C-alpha positions as CSV (number, residue, x, y, z in Angstrom):
1,M,13.7,-37.0,104.6
2,G,13.7,-40.8,104.0
3,T,16.2,-41.5,106.8
4,K,16.0,-44.4,109.1
5,S,14.9,-43.5,112.6
6,L,17.5,-43.7,115.4
7,K,16.7,-44.3,119.0
8,K,18.1,-42.1,121.6
9,R,20.6,-43.7,123.8
10,L,21.1,-42.1,127.2
11,R,23.9,-43.2,129.4
12,E,24.2,-42.4,133.0
13,S,27.4,-43.1,135.0
14,Q,28.1,-42.9,138.6
15,N,31.4,-42.8,140.4
16,P,31.6,-45.6,142.9
17,P,31.6,-44.4,146.5
18,M,34.9,-44.2,148.2
19,A,35.4,-46.6,151.1
20,A,35.5,-44.7,154.4
21,A,38.8,-44.9,156.2
22,A,38.7,-46.2,159.8
23,P,39.2,-43.3,162.3
24,P,42.4,-43.3,164.3
25,R,42.1,-44.4,167.9
26,R,43.6,-41.2,169.2
27,K,44.1,-37.8,167.5
28,P,46.5,-35.3,169.0
29,R,45.1,-31.8,169.4
30,S,47.5,-30.2,166.9
31,Y,46.5,-32.8,164.3
32,A,42.8,-32.2,165.0
33,T,43.2,-28.4,164.4
34,A,45.2,-29.0,161.2
35,S,42.5,-31.5,160.1
36,V,39.7,-28.9,160.6
37,L,41.7,-26.3,158.6
38,L,42.4,-28.8,155.9
39,S,38.7,-29.8,155.7
40,A,37.6,-26.1,155.5
41,S,40.2,-25.6,152.7
42,L,38.9,-28.6,150.8
43,V,35.3,-27.4,151.1
44,V,36.3,-23.9,149.7
45,S,38.3,-25.6,146.9
46,V,35.3,-27.9,145.9
47,I,33.0,-24.9,145.8
48,L,35.4,-23.0,143.6
49,V,35.8,-25.9,141.3
50,L,32.0,-26.4,141.0
51,V,31.5,-22.7,140.2
52,L,34.2,-22.7,137.6
53,S,33.0,-26.0,136.1
54,S,29.5,-24.6,136.0
55,S,30.5,-21.5,134.1
56,K,32.6,-23.5,131.7
57,L,29.8,-25.9,131.2
58,H,27.4,-23.1,130.3
59,A,30.0,-21.6,127.9
60,F,30.5,-25.1,126.3
61,H,26.7,-25.5,125.8
62,R,26.6,-22.0,124.2
63,A,29.6,-22.9,122.0
64,V,28.0,-26.1,120.6
65,L,24.6,-24.6,119.8
66,V,24.0,-25.7,116.3
67,S,21.2,-24.9,113.8
68,Y,19.7,-27.4,111.5
69,D,18.2,-26.1,108.3
70,T,16.6,-27.2,105.1
71,A,16.1,-25.3,101.8
72,T,13.2,-24.2,99.7
73,V,13.8,-23.8,96.0
74,V,13.1,-20.2,94.9
75,N,14.2,-20.4,91.3
76,V,15.6,-23.1,88.9
77,F,18.1,-22.2,86.2
78,P,19.7,-24.3,83.4
79,H,23.2,-25.7,84.1
80,D,25.6,-27.4,81.7
81,P,25.1,-31.1,82.4
82,R,28.7,-31.7,81.2
83,A,30.2,-29.4,83.8
84,F,31.9,-31.3,86.6
85,T,31.5,-28.3,89.0
86,Q,34.3,-27.8,91.4
87,G,34.1,-24.0,92.2
88,L,31.2,-21.6,91.8
89,V,31.3,-17.8,92.2
90,Y,28.6,-15.1,91.7
91,Y,30.0,-12.0,90.1
92,R,27.3,-9.4,89.3
93,N,24.5,-8.8,86.7
94,D,23.4,-12.4,86.9
95,T,26.9,-13.7,85.9
96,L,28.7,-16.7,87.4
97,F,32.2,-17.9,87.2
98,E,32.7,-21.6,87.4
99,S,35.7,-24.0,87.7
100,T,35.2,-27.5,86.3
101,G,37.2,-30.6,86.9
102,L,38.2,-34.0,85.3
103,Y,41.5,-34.5,83.4
104,G,41.1,-33.3,79.8
105,Q,37.9,-31.4,80.6
106,S,38.9,-28.9,83.3
107,S,38.1,-25.3,82.6
108,V,37.4,-21.9,84.0
109,R,34.2,-20.4,82.5
110,K,31.9,-17.4,82.6
111,V,28.3,-18.4,82.7
112,A,25.0,-16.5,82.3
113,L,22.9,-17.4,85.3
114,R,19.4,-17.3,83.7
115,T,20.2,-19.2,80.5
116,G,23.1,-21.4,81.7
117,K,25.0,-20.3,78.5
118,V,28.8,-20.5,78.7
119,E,29.8,-17.1,77.5
120,D,33.5,-17.5,77.8
121,V,35.8,-20.5,78.6
122,L,39.4,-21.1,79.3
123,K,40.3,-24.8,78.8
124,M,43.0,-26.0,81.2
125,D,46.0,-28.2,80.3
126,N,45.1,-31.9,80.1
127,S,47.4,-32.6,83.0
128,L,45.4,-30.4,85.4
129,F,42.3,-31.1,87.3
130,G,40.5,-27.9,88.2
131,E,39.1,-27.4,91.7
132,G,37.9,-24.5,93.9
133,L,37.5,-21.0,92.7
134,T,37.0,-17.6,94.3
135,L,37.1,-13.9,93.3
136,L,39.2,-11.4,95.2
137,N,39.9,-7.8,94.0
138,D,38.6,-8.6,90.5
139,R,41.0,-11.6,90.2
140,L,39.8,-15.2,90.0
141,I,41.9,-17.5,92.1
142,Q,41.8,-21.3,91.4
143,V,43.4,-24.4,93.0
144,T,44.0,-27.8,91.4
145,W,43.6,-31.3,92.6
146,L,46.5,-33.4,93.9
147,Q,48.8,-30.4,93.5
148,N,49.9,-27.4,95.5
149,A,49.7,-25.3,92.3
150,G,47.1,-22.6,91.7
151,F,46.3,-19.9,89.1
152,I,45.1,-16.4,89.0
153,Y,43.1,-15.0,86.1
154,D,41.5,-11.7,85.2
155,K,37.8,-11.4,84.5
156,N,38.5,-12.0,80.8
157,L,39.9,-15.4,81.8
158,S,43.4,-14.6,80.9
159,K,46.0,-16.3,83.2
160,V,48.1,-13.6,84.9
161,W,50.0,-15.6,87.6
162,E,50.7,-19.0,89.1
163,F,51.3,-19.7,92.7
164,N,52.0,-22.5,95.2
165,H,50.0,-22.9,98.5
166,D,50.5,-24.6,101.9
167,M,47.5,-26.9,101.7
168,K,48.1,-30.6,101.3
169,D,45.8,-30.6,98.3
170,G,43.6,-28.2,96.5
171,W,39.8,-28.6,96.9
172,G,37.8,-25.5,97.9
173,L,38.4,-21.7,98.0
174,A,36.5,-18.7,99.4
175,T,37.2,-15.2,100.7
176,D,35.9,-12.6,103.0
177,G,37.7,-9.9,101.0
178,K,40.7,-10.0,103.2
179,V,41.9,-13.6,103.6
180,L,41.4,-16.7,101.6
181,F,39.7,-19.8,103.1
182,G,40.8,-23.1,101.7
183,S,40.0,-26.8,102.0
184,D,42.1,-29.9,101.1
185,G,39.4,-32.6,101.4
186,S,40.3,-33.2,105.1
187,S,38.7,-31.8,108.2
188,R,41.0,-28.7,108.1
189,L,39.8,-25.2,107.3
190,Y,42.7,-23.0,106.2
191,Q,43.1,-19.3,106.4
192,I,45.6,-18.2,103.7
193,D,47.4,-14.9,103.0
194,P,46.3,-13.8,99.5
195,Q,49.7,-12.1,98.9
196,T,52.0,-15.0,99.8
197,F,49.5,-17.9,99.7
198,K,51.0,-19.1,103.0
199,A,48.7,-20.6,105.6
200,I,47.9,-18.2,108.4
201,S,46.0,-20.8,110.4
202,K,44.6,-24.4,110.2
203,Q,41.5,-25.2,112.1
204,V,40.1,-28.7,112.5
205,V,36.3,-28.7,112.1
206,Y,34.5,-30.8,114.7
207,Y,30.8,-31.7,115.2
208,K,30.0,-33.3,118.6
209,G,33.5,-34.6,118.9
210,H,33.6,-36.0,115.4
211,Q,35.9,-34.5,112.7
212,V,34.0,-33.2,109.7
213,H,36.1,-34.8,107.0
214,N,35.9,-34.2,103.2
215,L,35.4,-30.4,103.3
216,N,35.0,-29.5,99.6
217,E,33.7,-26.4,97.8
218,L,33.6,-23.3,100.0
219,E,31.7,-20.0,100.1
220,Y,31.8,-17.1,102.6
221,I,28.3,-16.0,103.5
222,N,27.5,-13.4,106.2
223,G,30.5,-14.1,108.4
224,E,30.4,-17.8,108.0
225,V,32.2,-20.3,105.8
226,W,29.9,-22.8,104.1
227,A,31.3,-26.0,102.8
228,N,30.0,-28.9,100.7
229,V,30.8,-32.2,102.5
230,F,32.0,-34.5,99.7
231,M,29.8,-37.6,99.2
232,T,26.9,-36.1,101.0
233,D,23.9,-33.9,100.4
234,C,25.0,-31.7,103.3
235,I,26.4,-28.2,103.6
236,V,28.2,-27.4,106.9
237,R,28.3,-23.9,108.2
238,I,31.6,-23.1,110.0
239,S,32.8,-20.2,112.2
240,P,36.0,-18.8,110.6
241,N,37.0,-17.7,114.1
242,D,37.6,-21.1,115.6
243,G,36.4,-23.7,113.1
244,S,33.4,-24.7,115.1
245,V,30.2,-25.9,113.4
246,I,27.5,-23.3,113.5
247,G,24.9,-25.3,111.6
248,W,23.9,-27.8,108.9
249,I,21.8,-27.4,105.7
250,L,20.3,-30.7,104.5
251,L,19.6,-30.9,100.8
252,P,18.8,-34.5,99.8
253,N,15.6,-33.5,98.0
254,L,17.5,-31.8,95.2
255,R,19.5,-34.8,94.0
256,K,16.5,-37.1,94.7
257,E,14.3,-35.0,92.4
258,L,16.9,-35.0,89.6
259,I,17.3,-38.7,89.8
260,E,13.5,-39.3,89.8
261,A,13.3,-37.1,86.7
262,G,15.7,-39.5,84.9
263,N,19.0,-37.8,85.5
264,N,20.9,-40.9,86.5
265,G,24.3,-39.7,85.4
266,I,24.6,-36.9,87.9
267,D,27.3,-36.8,90.6
268,V,27.4,-35.2,94.1
269,L,26.1,-31.9,95.3
270,N,28.9,-29.4,94.8
271,G,29.0,-25.6,94.2
272,I,27.8,-22.8,96.4
273,A,27.6,-19.1,95.2
274,W,26.4,-16.1,97.2
275,D,25.0,-12.9,95.7
276,A,25.7,-10.5,98.6
277,E,23.9,-7.6,97.0
278,Q,20.5,-9.3,96.5
279,K,21.1,-11.9,99.3
280,R,20.7,-14.9,97.0
281,I,22.1,-18.4,97.5
282,F,22.8,-20.7,94.6
283,V,23.7,-24.3,94.6
284,T,24.4,-27.0,92.0
285,G,26.3,-30.3,91.6
286,K,28.8,-32.1,89.4
287,L,27.1,-32.9,86.1
288,W,23.8,-31.5,87.2
289,P,21.5,-30.1,84.5
290,K,20.1,-27.5,86.9
291,L,21.3,-24.7,89.2
292,Y,19.1,-23.7,92.1
293,E,18.4,-20.5,94.0
294,I,17.4,-21.6,97.5
295,K,16.0,-20.1,100.6
296,V,17.3,-21.6,103.9
297,S,15.0,-22.1,106.8
298,P,15.1,-24.0,110.1
299,I,13.9,-27.6,110.2
300,K,10.7,-27.5,112.4
301,Q,10.9,-31.1,113.7
302,P,13.4,-32.0,116.4
303,I,16.6,-33.6,114.9
304,E,16.9,-37.2,116.0
305,E,20.1,-38.2,117.8
306,G,22.7,-39.4,115.4
307,I,20.9,-38.2,112.2
308,I,23.7,-35.8,111.2
309,E,26.3,-38.4,111.8
310,E,24.3,-40.7,109.5
311,L,23.6,-38.2,106.7
312,C,26.6,-35.8,106.8
313,L,29.7,-37.4,108.3
314,R,31.9,-39.8,106.3
315,K,35.3,-41.4,106.8
316,P,38.2,-39.5,105.2
317,F,38.1,-40.1,101.4
318,K,41.5,-41.1,100.2
319,F,42.3,-40.7,96.5
320,H,46.0,-41.5,97.0
321,D,48.5,-42.2,99.8
């Protein structure tokens, strides 16, 4: 994938042996008996600790089992190259809803999948920067950047309500049909009550002890939350139960091919949509002229140590203090 090879670094550590204490010259019988009992108790305790530690270790290894996937392009569709894609939702009958960003250019739009034609559009106020979008109970829900404000629209793109949420910022939105999942550009995955828009939980997403910062556009797929990681060509798959990383999808080939074809003005990978009925996955990016239907499959070669850290993990991106 054009990445620089990384050597495996194995570190072994040993606890230095404890210096043996000199035995006492004389040991009273009662002390000797107590010593035997104490020694037996310590042996039992050590055995119990080892058994418990072993079971916890096995559970830990099961918990951190992570898949590494790549994607094959199934279909390519036109996409508005002026659309700074921030949120993407598949509706039905080859129809998408899309939220776009940038001040003075933000919008919510209805898009025909196969032609890329914008069939309907609601231009947002110039003071607003559109962000994540999801669809719940035939209502479109959108958040905005650098604000706690959000909007609800009907499918005709008429604004029906405004709300405030508990996230520090508005980046991504998704839903499982019951709760909302949100991101604010940090490593936190929020669960949000869709009635009150109050945070039910906040889970920090970790991969091998590293926080996965810059969680961006979200999609809920088959019991998982998928998130674009801003400034990378990676999608992280997250368990909504505890925020643990289930897997990674590496997509550097898409942006690379676009740039090689002369599309030098494109921005980052962003936008995931899921057609639950036909089991189709769509991805695109900010200012991309194409939208892709992809098929995800495991990477056959072993993943080198540190490659995910190199490709997919970034320091927190700070737009403002």
